[in-house]
LUMDOPA-448577 format. One record per residue (C-alpha): x, y, z negated. Coordinates in Angstrom, 1 decimal. Example, Ala and Ser with C-alpha at 12.3 -4.5 7.8 and 13.67 -1.06 7.14 Angstrom:
BEGIN
{px:12.3; py:-4.5; pz:-7.8}
{px:13.7; py:-1.1; pz:-7.1}
This chain:
BEGIN
{px:-32.1; py:-28.5; pz:7.3}
{px:-34.6; py:-31.3; pz:7.7}
{px:-38.1; py:-31.8; pz:6.3}
{px:-38.5; py:-32.0; pz:2.5}
{px:-40.9; py:-34.3; pz:0.7}
{px:-41.7; py:-35.3; pz:-2.9}
{px:-41.9; py:-38.9; pz:-4.1}
{px:-42.9; py:-41.0; pz:-7.0}
{px:-39.8; py:-43.0; pz:-8.0}
{px:-39.3; py:-46.2; pz:-10.0}
{px:-36.0; py:-47.1; pz:-11.6}
{px:-35.5; py:-50.6; pz:-13.0}
{px:-32.9; py:-51.7; pz:-15.5}
{px:-31.1; py:-53.4; pz:-12.6}
{px:-31.0; py:-50.4; pz:-10.2}
{px:-28.5; py:-47.5; pz:-10.4}
{px:-30.7; py:-45.4; pz:-8.1}
{px:-34.5; py:-45.1; pz:-8.2}
{px:-36.7; py:-46.6; pz:-5.4}
{px:-38.9; py:-44.2; pz:-3.5}
{px:-42.2; py:-45.9; pz:-4.4}
{px:-44.9; py:-43.5; pz:-3.0}
{px:-44.7; py:-40.5; pz:-0.7}
{px:-43.7; py:-38.2; pz:0.8}
{px:-46.0; py:-35.6; pz:-0.6}
{px:-46.1; py:-31.9; pz:0.2}
{px:-45.6; py:-30.7; pz:-3.3}
{px:-44.0; py:-31.8; pz:-6.6}
{px:-47.4; py:-31.5; pz:-8.3}
{px:-49.1; py:-33.9; pz:-5.8}
{px:-46.4; py:-36.5; pz:-6.4}
{px:-46.6; py:-36.0; pz:-10.2}
{px:-50.3; py:-36.7; pz:-10.1}
{px:-49.6; py:-40.2; pz:-8.7}
{px:-47.1; py:-41.3; pz:-11.3}
{px:-49.6; py:-43.0; pz:-13.5}
{px:-51.2; py:-44.8; pz:-10.5}
{px:-47.8; py:-46.2; pz:-9.5}
{px:-47.0; py:-47.2; pz:-13.1}
{px:-50.4; py:-49.0; pz:-13.5}
{px:-49.9; py:-50.9; pz:-10.2}
{px:-46.3; py:-51.9; pz:-10.8}
{px:-47.0; py:-53.0; pz:-14.4}
{px:-49.7; py:-55.4; pz:-13.1}
{px:-47.0; py:-57.0; pz:-10.9}
{px:-44.2; py:-57.4; pz:-13.5}
{px:-44.2; py:-57.7; pz:-17.2}
{px:-40.8; py:-55.9; pz:-17.4}
{px:-42.2; py:-52.9; pz:-15.5}
{px:-43.5; py:-51.3; pz:-18.7}
{px:-39.9; py:-50.5; pz:-19.6}
{px:-39.0; py:-49.0; pz:-16.2}
{px:-38.6; py:-45.2; pz:-15.6}
{px:-41.3; py:-43.5; pz:-13.5}
{px:-40.5; py:-40.0; pz:-12.2}
{px:-40.7; py:-37.8; pz:-9.2}
{px:-37.9; py:-36.8; pz:-6.8}
{px:-37.4; py:-34.3; pz:-4.0}
{px:-35.8; py:-35.7; pz:-0.8}
{px:-34.6; py:-33.6; pz:2.2}
{px:-34.1; py:-35.5; pz:5.4}
{px:-31.0; py:-34.9; pz:7.5}
{px:-31.6; py:-32.7; pz:10.6}
{px:-33.3; py:-34.7; pz:13.3}
{px:-34.3; py:-37.5; pz:11.0}
{px:-37.7; py:-38.3; pz:9.5}
{px:-38.4; py:-38.6; pz:5.7}
{px:-38.5; py:-42.2; pz:4.5}
{px:-41.8; py:-43.9; pz:3.8}
{px:-42.5; py:-44.9; pz:0.2}
{px:-42.2; py:-48.7; pz:-0.4}
{px:-45.8; py:-48.9; pz:-1.9}
{px:-47.5; py:-46.6; pz:0.6}
{px:-49.3; py:-49.4; pz:2.5}
{px:-50.4; py:-51.1; pz:-0.7}
{px:-51.6; py:-47.9; pz:-2.4}
{px:-52.9; py:-46.2; pz:0.8}
{px:-50.8; py:-43.1; pz:0.6}
{px:-52.2; py:-40.8; pz:3.2}
{px:-50.3; py:-37.6; pz:2.6}
{px:-47.2; py:-36.6; pz:4.4}
{px:-44.8; py:-33.8; pz:3.9}
{px:-44.6; py:-30.9; pz:6.4}
């Protein structure tokens, strides 16, 4: 089994699956503590973002593959990585 990480996710009305916005983090708690920061950032970018769903998700990479990088990591300076 590959590495496991936790992410802040964002699901818009147009997306069937949530986007991995920020992460990976080592724990669910660490990701959960960032949900409000992601919500605040995204709602300043789009008026519709106040209606979107902000949650956390656990992702396990396939063996031999790395965990994906959150789409907002560079913008929000996410420095934590999953083990």
